[in-house]
C-alpha angles and dihedrals in degrees: 000000000000093000091049092051091051090050092051092048090051091051092049094054104038134065110248095223104042104022088229121132112280127224093277092053091044092054091053091050091047093050090052093048094047089051089051092049091048091052100041100025090235120160117257128181133192123208128190120198126194124192109220123188118222089227107071117222096033119110123232110256124235088243091059093046089052092047093050092047090055091046092054094043092052094051102045130083120257090248093056119092118219118186137177110232106180137325108341098338123115133184126205125199111205114192118198088018128122121214092254090055091048089053089052088054090049090052090052093048091050093045093051096042091109089066090063107123114230120211115270111284095012118116119215103271093209111257144155133215114233118203140195125178136189134174128225114255128192107280096027118127124194092265092055093048094050093046091050097049091046093052090047090054092051092047089049092051092051093050 
């Protein structure tokens, strides 16, 4: 029974395709980090990343989502939390990171995107990574942070 419970807990907190934390696990991690920032006044940034194909109307394949998840996991610190939310959208929680530092990271991720390893036999489908970043401010709760970064991404895509 214990092994089965552990397996069910794992399934409920991780994305089936990528093995990354899912939205539920990310919310738990974000609540803990916001509480920590609130208590110790440490910087905390939240980044959202969308995978956008150059050819409109096509959907992002599971192979590409998996390749991007590996790319992100390999380039982030052990203390950072990257999660797949839905489709080809990822969120990254960056403790001890100011917004300007998070934007520097986004620039590095975008600049080195060409080094992303595609699965064997799969050609690069032509895509970009779209980023939005926000920093925790006194009084922000996880819901406010997530809403703010989501609206920043949509504004950035429209521009």
